C-alpha positions as CSV (number, residue, x, y, z in Angstrom):
1,M,150.9,71.5,95.5
2,T,151.1,67.8,94.5
3,P,151.2,65.7,97.5
4,P,154.5,63.6,97.4
5,R,154.3,60.2,96.0
6,L,155.8,58.6,99.0
7,Y,155.2,59.4,102.2
8,K,155.8,57.5,105.9
9,T,152.9,57.5,108.4
10,E,152.5,56.1,112.1
11,A,149.8,53.5,111.7
12,I,147.3,50.7,113.6
13,V,146.4,47.7,111.8
14,L,142.7,47.4,112.1
15,R,142.3,44.3,109.8
16,Q,143.4,42.6,106.9
17,R,141.4,40.2,104.3
18,K,143.3,38.2,101.1
19,L,144.0,39.8,97.8
20,G,145.0,37.5,94.5
21,E,147.5,34.3,95.8
22,A,150.2,36.3,97.2
23,D,148.9,39.9,98.2
24,R,146.5,41.4,100.9
25,I,144.5,44.7,101.6
26,L,145.5,46.2,105.1
27,T,143.0,48.6,106.8
28,L,145.4,51.2,108.7
29,H,144.2,53.6,111.2
30,T,146.4,56.6,110.8
31,P,146.4,59.6,113.0
32,A,147.0,62.4,110.2
33,H,145.1,60.8,106.9
34,G,142.6,58.7,108.9
35,K,141.2,55.1,108.1
36,L,142.4,53.7,104.7
37,D,143.4,50.4,102.9
38,A,146.5,49.8,101.7
39,K,148.1,47.1,99.3
40,A,150.9,44.9,100.6
41,K,151.9,43.3,97.6
42,G,153.9,39.7,98.2
43,V,153.2,39.9,102.1
44,R,151.4,36.2,101.9
45,K,154.9,34.6,100.8
46,T,156.7,32.6,103.2
47,T,159.7,34.7,102.0
48,S,158.0,38.4,103.2
49,R,159.7,40.5,105.4
50,M,156.8,42.5,105.7
51,S,154.5,40.1,106.8
52,G,155.1,39.9,110.4
53,H,155.3,43.7,111.0
54,L,151.6,44.2,109.5
55,Q,149.7,41.8,111.7
56,P,146.5,43.1,113.0
57,L,146.6,45.4,115.8
58,N,150.3,46.4,114.9
59,R,151.3,49.4,115.5
60,C,153.8,50.2,113.0
61,M,155.6,53.0,110.6
62,V,154.7,52.2,106.9
63,Q,155.8,54.1,103.7
64,L,153.1,54.1,101.3
65,A,153.3,54.8,97.6
66,R,150.4,56.6,96.0
67,G,148.4,54.3,93.9
68,R,145.8,54.5,91.5
69,T,142.9,53.1,93.4
70,M,144.5,52.7,96.8
71,E,147.8,53.4,98.4
72,V,150.9,50.2,98.3
73,I,153.3,49.4,101.4
74,A,156.3,50.4,100.1
75,G,158.2,49.5,103.5
76,C,157.3,49.0,107.3
77,E,158.7,48.9,110.3
78,T,156.8,47.5,114.2
79,L,156.8,50.2,116.6
80,E,154.6,48.2,118.8
81,S,153.4,45.0,118.4
82,F,151.3,44.0,122.1
83,Q,152.6,41.1,122.5
84,R,150.7,40.1,125.7
85,L,147.4,40.8,123.9
86,R,148.2,38.2,121.4
87,D,149.7,36.2,124.0
88,D,146.0,36.1,126.2
89,L,143.1,35.2,123.7
90,D,140.5,37.1,126.9
91,R,142.7,40.0,125.7
92,L,143.2,39.3,122.1
93,S,139.2,39.6,121.8
94,R,138.9,42.8,123.7
95,A,141.6,44.0,121.6
96,L,140.5,43.2,118.3
97,Y,136.9,44.5,119.6
98,V,138.0,48.1,119.4
99,A,140.0,47.1,116.5
100,E,136.2,46.6,115.2
101,L,134.6,49.3,116.5
102,A,137.4,51.7,114.8
103,D,136.9,50.2,111.8
104,R,133.1,50.5,111.6
105,F,132.6,54.0,113.2
106,L,135.5,56.1,111.2
107,P,135.1,57.4,107.5
108,E,137.8,56.8,105.2
109,G,140.5,59.3,104.7
110,V,139.7,62.3,107.6
111,E,141.9,62.7,109.9
112,S,141.6,61.8,113.4
113,V,144.3,62.1,116.1
114,A,141.9,61.5,118.5
115,T,140.6,58.6,117.6
116,Y,144.4,57.5,116.7
117,R,145.4,58.5,120.3
118,L,142.3,56.6,122.0
119,L,143.0,53.2,120.0
120,L,146.3,53.2,121.2
121,E,146.1,54.0,124.8
122,T,142.9,51.4,125.1
123,L,145.4,48.7,123.6
124,R,148.0,49.8,125.8
125,R,145.6,49.8,128.7
126,L,144.5,45.7,127.5
127,Q,148.0,45.1,127.7
128,S,147.6,46.1,131.4
129,D,146.4,45.1,134.6
130,A,143.2,47.6,134.3
131,D,139.7,46.6,135.0
132,Q,139.2,44.9,131.1
133,D,135.6,46.1,131.1
134,I,135.8,49.4,132.3
135,V,138.7,49.7,129.7
136,L,136.2,48.7,126.7
137,R,133.2,51.1,128.6
138,Y,135.2,54.2,128.3
139,Y,136.7,53.2,124.6
140,E,132.9,52.9,123.5
141,M,131.8,56.0,125.2
142,R,134.6,58.2,123.7
143,L,134.8,56.9,120.5
144,L,130.7,57.2,119.7
145,D,131.4,61.2,121.3
146,L,134.2,61.2,119.0
147,S,132.5,60.3,116.1
148,G,128.9,62.0,116.2
149,F,127.4,59.6,118.1
150,R,126.7,61.1,121.6
151,P,123.9,59.5,123.5
152,E,121.8,62.3,125.5
153,L,122.2,61.5,129.1
154,A,121.1,64.9,130.6
155,R,117.8,65.5,129.3
156,C,114.3,63.6,128.4
157,L,114.2,63.3,124.7
158,G,110.3,63.7,124.9
159,C,109.4,66.3,127.4
160,D,112.9,68.2,127.0
161,Q,112.9,68.4,130.7
162,P,116.2,67.5,133.1
163,L,116.5,63.8,134.1
164,Q,115.5,63.1,137.8
165,P,117.2,61.0,140.1
166,Q,115.3,57.8,139.7
167,Q,114.7,55.1,137.3
168,N,114.8,56.7,133.6
169,F,114.8,54.9,130.5
170,F,117.3,54.4,127.6
171,A,116.1,54.4,124.0
172,P,119.0,53.9,121.8
173,A,116.6,54.3,118.7
174,A,116.1,57.5,119.8
175,G,119.6,58.5,120.6
176,G,119.6,58.5,124.6
177,T,117.2,58.5,127.7
178,Y,113.9,59.9,128.4
179,C,112.4,60.5,131.7
180,S,109.9,58.1,133.8
181,S,107.0,59.3,132.5
182,C,107.8,59.8,128.7
183,G,110.2,56.5,128.7
184,A,107.6,53.6,129.3
185,G,105.6,54.1,125.6
186,A,108.6,55.0,123.6
187,A,109.8,52.4,121.1
188,G,112.8,49.9,121.9
189,S,113.3,51.8,125.1
190,R,114.4,50.0,128.4
191,T,114.7,50.6,132.1
192,L,117.5,52.4,133.3
193,S,118.7,52.3,136.7
194,L,119.6,55.9,138.8
195,N,123.0,53.6,139.0
196,G,123.5,53.1,135.2
197,L,122.5,56.6,134.5
198,K,125.3,57.6,136.8
199,V,128.1,55.5,135.3
200,L,127.2,56.3,131.8
201,R,127.3,59.9,132.6
202,L,130.4,59.4,134.7
203,L,131.9,57.8,131.5
204,Q,130.8,60.1,129.2
205,R,132.5,63.0,131.1
206,A,135.3,61.9,133.1
207,S,138.8,61.1,132.2
208,Y,139.9,57.8,132.2
209,K,141.9,58.0,135.3
210,E,138.5,59.3,137.0
211,T,136.4,56.6,135.3
212,G,139.2,53.7,136.2
213,R,138.2,54.1,139.7
214,L,135.0,52.1,139.4
215,S,133.7,49.2,141.2
216,M,130.7,48.3,139.9
217,P,128.7,45.3,140.6
218,P,128.3,42.3,138.4
219,A,124.6,43.5,137.5
220,L,125.4,47.0,137.1
221,A,127.9,45.9,135.0
222,Q,126.2,44.1,132.8
223,E,123.3,46.6,132.3
224,V,125.5,49.4,131.8
225,E,127.1,47.2,128.9
226,R,123.8,45.7,127.5
227,H,123.2,49.9,126.7
228,L,126.2,51.0,125.5
229,R,126.6,47.6,123.2
230,S,122.8,47.9,122.0
231,Y,123.3,51.6,121.2
232,I,126.1,51.1,119.3
233,V,124.6,47.9,117.1
234,Y,121.5,50.4,116.6
235,M,124.2,53.4,115.4
236,L,126.2,51.1,113.0
237,E,122.9,49.1,112.2
238,R,124.4,46.1,112.5
239,D,125.9,43.4,115.0
240,V,129.9,43.5,116.0
241,N,131.7,40.5,114.9
242,A,134.1,40.9,117.6
243,A,131.2,41.1,120.9
244,A,129.7,37.9,120.1
245,F,133.9,36.3,120.6
246,V,134.2,38.4,123.5
247,E,130.6,37.2,125.0
248,R,131.7,33.5,124.4
249,L,134.7,33.4,126.0
250,R,133.4,35.3,129.0
251,R,130.4,32.5,129.5
252,E,133.4,29.7,129.6
253,Q,135.4,31.2,132.2
254,Q,132.8,30.9,134.5
255,P,132.7,28.8,136.9
256,L,130.2,25.7,136.6
257,E,127.3,25.7,139.9
258,V,127.3,22.6,141.5
C-alpha cells in the first residue's frame, strides 16, 4: 500500500539549521516515524506564519508532505512551547542538552514512542521545580537503555562475578563495571564508590517517582554525573556540545570564595 503523500504527526523540534536564503531544515522527533529531517520553506522570512511554531524544543502538530529527499512541512500548530525553559538560561541549557542527546542517539526513521515520551516528560520536568540534575541523570540512563547502550552495573566485566558492596571501577570502553580486583589494570577505568554504584543502579531500574526522591551530597552527584558523561561521550565517540554550556553556567553560578 502506497503511503499518503500528506500526513500529520506530533513532533518535538530537536534542532534547526539554515538552508538557502529563506528556508530551514528541522530535525524532528516523532512518535511513529522516529527522528526525521523536514524542510520548512520560507520560514526565515519575516512574513512567515510558521516560524514561531517551529522553534527548537517546541512540541507541535505538523503536516508533512513527502518529498524526494526529505519531508516538507506544509503546516504546523504549537502544542507546547515550554516558555518557562526559554525564560531561564539554566533550564534552557539543560533542555538543549537533552534534545542534543536525542538527536545523537536516535537513528533516523525508526518508530520510537518510548524515547518520544521520555523526551517530552523530561522537558516537562525541567519546567517544574524538580531537581534539575536528577532529571538529567534519569534521562541519560533511560535514553542509554532505550537506545541499546545499557551499561553493565551488576557483574564484573572481567571475572563475571557479582559486584561486592565496596569500591569498584567504572570503565566506559568496556561497557560498565569491574570489580576491585579486575578494574585496577583495566584501560580507562575510574574508581566507583559504593554509593555511586547504588545511585547508578537506582537510575537504571527505578521509576522517575522513586528516583526523584534522591538527595545526593555534591561530591556524590559529581561522581555520578562524571561516570555517565564519560560513558555517553565514549558511546557517541564525541563530546556533547550543550554539556559544555551547562557546565559553564554552573561554574558562573557558584558563589565566589572570600
